[in-house]
N, C-alpha and C positions, 0 to 999 in steps of 0.2 A: 334871317340870312338873305332872303331875296326881296326884302321889303322895299328897296329902291328901284327895282327893275320893272320896266313896263311889261304887262302881261304876266306878272309874278305868280298869280294863282294858277294859270295854265302851265307855266314852267314848273311850279311846285307839283302839279298833277303828274307831269312827265317824270320828274325825279321820284315822286311817291310811287308811281307804278314800277319804276326800276328797282326801288328798294323793296317794295311789296313782292316783287318777283323772287327775291332771295328767300322769302318765307313760304310762298304758296307754290310757285312754279306752274301755275295754271292761269291762262289769260282770261278765261271766262269769269273766274273768281275775281280777278283784278277789275274787269269791266263792271261787274255787279257792285263791288265794294265802292269804287270811286264814283260811280253814278250816284250813289247815295251820300257820299262824303264830300266830294269835290264839286259836283255840279250845283247843289243848292247854294254853296258859297259863291261860286262864280256868277250864278244868276243874281244873287243878292247884291253883288258888287257891280252889276250893270253889264256883264259880259253878254255878247251876242249868243243866243241859245245854241245855234248851230255850231259856232266855233267852239263853245265850251264842250258840247257833247261829242263833236268830232275829235277833240283833244283826248277826251276820256276813252273813246273807242279805239282811236289810233294808238295811243301810248300803252293801252292794255296788251297790245301784241308783244311788248317787251317781256311779258310773263313767261313766254315759251322759249325765249332766246337767252335770257340771263340765268345761269345755273343757280340752284338745282332745278331743272325743268323736267316735268313729266314726259314731254315729248322727246327730250334728249335721252332719257332712260329707255323709253320704248324703242326709239331708233337704234340705240346701242344693242338692245336685246334682239331686235329683228334682223339686224345686219351683222351681228356678232363683231361689233367694233367696241373699243374700249370706251366705257361710259365716262371714265375720268378724263380721257383725252377730249371727248365731245364737250364735257363741261368746260374745260379750259378753252376750247376752240370758240365757245360762245361768248367769252368775256369781252374781247376786243370788238367784235361785231355788235354786241349789245351796247357797249359804251359809244361806239360809232353812231348807232341809230339814236341813242339817247341824245347825243350831241346834235345830230341833224334835226331831230324833233324840236329841241329847245331853240335851235337857230331859226327854224321856221316860225315858231311861236313869237320869238323876239322880233323877227322881221315883220310879221303881221302887226304886232303891237306898235312898232315904230311907224310903219307906213299906212296903217289903217287903225289909228288909235280908238276910233269909235267902237270897234268890236270888243275892246277890253274894258269898256266902261269909261265914263267921264264924270268930272265934277266930284262933289263930296261923296256921292254914292259909291264911287270906285275906290275910295281911300280906306285902307285897313286901319281900324282903330287900334291904338296901342294896347288896349285891354284884350284884343283878340289874338295878339301874338303870343305863341306858346313860350313860356320861360325857357331860357337857354339850358338851364340845368335839367329840366324835365325832358327837353328835346334830346339832349346828348345822352341822358340816361336810357331813354327808349331806344335810341339808335345803337347804343353800346350792346344792348341785349341781342339785337338782330345780328350785329357784327360777330359777337361771340359764337352764336349758333352757326353762322355761315362759315367762319374761319375753322371752327372745330370739325364740321362735317366735310367741307370741301378739302381742307388741309389733310384730314385723315385719309380721305379717298386718294388724293393726289400723291401723297407720300407713302401709300401702301400700308397704312396702319390698320385699315379695315376695308372690307368690300363695300360697294354701294348699298347693298342690302343692310349690312351692319351700320353703315353711315346713317341710313334712314332711322334706325333704332336709336342711335346716339342723338340725332337731331330731335327726335320725339321726346327723349328723356330730358334733354336740355330745355326744350320748349316747355315741358311740364314743370320743371324746376323753376324756370323764370315766371311761369304763370302762377305758381304757388307763392313765390316771393312777392308778386304784385297783387296778391289777394284772391286768387282763384279758389273757389270753394268746392266741396265734394261733388255737389250736384252739377256744377259747371264742368268739372273734370269728366264725369260720366257722360254728360252731353257731348263733350268734345270727342271722347272715344267713339261714341255711337256715330257722330258726324263723320269721323275718319272712316269708319267701317262702311257707311253708306256711299262714301266717295270712292274708296279704293276697291271695294268689292266688285263693282261692274268692270273696273279697269283690269283686275286680275282675270276675270272671266274672258274679257276681250283678248288678253295676252294668250290664254289657253287656246281660244278659237283661232288666233292668228298663227300659232304654231301649227295647228291642224291645216289651216289654209296654205301655209308655206310648204308643208310636206305634200299636200295634194297637188300644188303647182309643180313641185319637183317630180312627183311620180307620174303625172300625166304628160309631162314635157311641155306644158303650156308656158312656163317661165322661159325655157330655152327658145320656144317659138317666138315669143315677144322680143326676146333679146336679139335673135337673128333678124327679125323684122326691122328693128332699129339699126343694127350694125350694118346690115346689107342694103339699107335704103339709099346709100350714096350721099346722104346729107352730111354737111360738115358737123363736127362735134358740137359747136356752139348752137347749131340749129336743133340738134337732138335734145340738148339740155333745154332749149327754148320750148320745145314740144312738151317736155316733162313739166316745166313750170306752168305752161298753159293748162295742162291736165290738172295740176294741183289747184290752180285758180278756179277752174270749172267745178271741181269736186268741192272746193270750199264754199261754193254757193249753196250747197244742199246738205252736206254732212259735216260732222265735227272733226277736229284735228286728228284725234287718235284713230278714228275710223279711216280717214284718208291715209294715214301712215301705215296702218295695218294692211290696207289694200295695195299700196304702191312701193313701200320702202324696199321690201325684199326683191322686187323686180327691177326697180330703177337703179339701186345702189351698185349691183354688179356691172350693169351697163356703163355707168359713169366711170367705174374703175377701169374697164376695158377701153374706154375712150381716153384714158390718161389722167383723169381727175383724181385728186387726193380724196380718199373716202371720208376723212374727217371734215375737210372743207365742203364736200358735197353734202354732208349731213347738215351743216349750217345753212347752206343754200336751200336745201329741201325744207327745213324748219321755217325759214323766213317765208318761202313761197306758200307753204301750207297756212301759216298765220295770216299772210296777206289775203289769201282766199276767203278768210272769215270776215273780211271787210268788203267783199265783192257782192254787189247786188245781183239778183233780187233777194237772195236768202242768206246773206252774210250773218252768221250766228252771233258774232260779237255785237253787231249793230242792233240785232233784235234783243240781245241780252241787256244792252243799255236802255233800249226803249221800254222793255219790261220793268227794269229797275226804277225808272223815273215816272211810271204811269201814275202813281199816287201823288207825285210831286208836281208834274207838269204834263197832264194828259193830252194837251193840245199839240204837242210836238209831233211832227210828221216823220215817219221812218226815212223817207227820201231826203229829208233835211239832214239827218245824221249821215246817211250814205254820202251825200254831196260834200259835207264838211270833213268826212274821214278820208276823202279821196286824196288830198295832199299827202297824208301819212302813207297811204297805199303807194303813191308815186315814190316817196322817199324810201320805202322798203324795196321797191323795184330797183332804185338806184343802188341801194346797199347790196342787193343780189348781184348786180352787174359788177360792182367793185370787187366783190369776193370772187366771182368767176374770173375777172381779169387779174386780180392780185390775191390769189389764195393764201398768201402769207398772212393776210389779216386774220384768218382763222387758224392757220397752222403754226404761227410763230410761238405762242405760249406752249402748246403741246410738245413742240420740238425742243424747246429750251428746258422745260421742266420734266420731261419724260426721258 
């Protein structure tokens, strides 16, 4: 489908991350997977290493913005907002960022063609192209799961928790149809347990944390500090975004959200911001923080995943190449702050 576009492998990586987001909802999983899948191919076809890895790291942020996203579910639980509305709110911003990422890649490929390979080495052989039937069959499975789960949640057929069960069942059925065996099924179940167990424990401790903040009055004190500071509302939101960026340097997305969402969300509402639009702003900011040096976790995930493939790549090379995607995410946040309808349009129309 993209065989005639310059920078097609990088564009395919962005689209692949967007599609992968519908399945995993976890950006670190996307970063690890595409570091092993997309990077070796881009390297083989002559792509500049930094550009290829920056594309993998930057576009993996789409994993938390396009529903169903783990961060969206956690945000909804912590702030007591509708998870279905937050899911819907992430669709247009997710498509917007996907489009901006692809535009950047295409622009770089046109104006600096040397970074996307040159000569025969950069040409994709016909035998390497996945047959259309196989491509559309694989895509159809993803679409069926996404439409069934999100459609059921949006139209009130089942709760988000029940939707997760429906998605798991459909995924299992599709896996069996495609040849998954008993051992692989057991391994998948154990893998899910290892992933979801710590998250459930974090949610329990987050509830205790929120209750402690409420009982001690600390949340009210922080709220008063912001609201009585005399700063304009946009400056207060800017301080929140800066805090998210700084926290993203040292801890993971869910931990950042557990620490801040229950405090920042009520402040934003009192400043006049729509709580659903603010959820998307917060999620983008938290994800962008994972690209921020010196300890951006997505960058280190990419570095760890390619160690056996290309051990000589420097972490700072990835940070530098991921910076344009960080800037694009910042632009996306500013657009949503200025035009919150980007996030609120679908929830308003469909709810």
